[in-house]
C-alpha positions in Angstrom: 0.1 0.1 -0.1 1.6 3.1 -1.0 2.5 5.6 1.9 -0.6 7.9 2.7 -0.9 11.9 4.4 -2.8 10.1 7.3 0.5 8.0 7.7 2.9 11.0 7.8 0.4 13.2 10.0 -0.1 10.2 13.0 3.5 9.4 12.8 3.9 13.4 13.2 1.7 13.3 16.2 3.0 10.8 18.1 6.8 11.8 17.3 7.7 8.7 15.2 9.5 11.2 12.7 11.7 12.6 15.3 12.6 9.0 16.4 13.5 8.1 13.1 15.5 11.4 12.2 17.5 10.3 15.6 18.0 6.7 14.7 17.7 7.2 10.9 21.1 4.8 10.1 19.5 1.9 12.2 16.2 1.9 10.6 17.3 1.9 7.4 19.4 -1.2 8.1 16.2 -2.9 9.4 14.7 -2.0 6.2 17.1 -3.3 4.1 16.9 -6.7 5.8 13.3 -6.9 5.1 14.4 -6.0 1.1 16.9 -8.2 0.9 14.7 -11.3 2.4 11.8 -10.2 0.4 14.2 -10.3 -2.7 15.5 -13.9 -1.9 11.7 -15.0 -1.3 10.8 -13.4 -4.3 13.7 -14.2 -6.6 13.6 -10.5 -8.0 13.9 -7.0 -6.7 10.9 -6.1 -4.8 8.9 -3.0 -4.5 8.7 -1.0 -1.4 4.9 -2.0 -1.2 6.2 -5.7 -1.0 8.5 -4.7 1.8 6.2 -3.3 4.1 4.6 -6.2 5.8 8.0 -8.1 6.6 9.5 -4.5 7.6 6.4 -3.6 10.1 7.2 -7.7 11.6 10.9 -6.8 11.7 10.2 -3.7 13.4 7.8 -4.9 16.4 10.4 -7.2 17.0 13.5 -4.8 17.3 14.5 -3.5 20.1 15.0 0.0 19.2 11.2 0.3 18.0 10.2 -1.6 21.0 12.0 1.0 23.0 10.1 3.9 21.0 6.9 2.1 21.5 7.6 1.8 25.2 8.4 5.2 25.6 5.1 6.4 24.4 2.9 6.1 27.7 -0.1 6.8 26.4 -0.2 4.8 23.3 -2.0 1.6 23.3 -0.7 -1.7 22.7 -3.6 -2.4 20.4 -2.3 0.3 18.1 1.4 -0.6 18.0 1.1 -2.8 15.0 -1.0 -0.2 12.8 2.1 2.1 13.8 4.6 0.0 12.8 3.1 -0.7 9.4 2.7 3.2 9.0 6.2 3.6 9.9 7.4 1.0 7.5 5.5 2.8 5.0 7.5 5.8 5.7 10.7 4.6 5.5 10.2 2.4 2.8 8.4 5.1 0.6 10.6 8.1 1.6 14.2 6.2 1.8 13.7 3.7 -0.9 16.7 4.6 -2.6 18.8 4.0 0.6 16.8 0.7 1.5 17.3 -0.8 -1.8 21.2 -0.7 -2.8 
């Protein structure tokens, strides 16, 4: 799914975009893992859309993203998956040249 303005808005409201800027290199590395795993599974270069689900799963298991979620005290755990997917879309669609190296 393409990045939508509401994804960026929601991420900005909860300061995820500020968190991304602070840890950009690490998040790009995680996105590359999703890219290469998807490439291996498909046998071809994937699109950003094809990497979204895997990358959001990687985010939810990663210490750095879990730490960010834990610092957002008022964000209910029920919304973690939704924010991970929005974050994955944001990173993949805005930094695709860096991810798809």
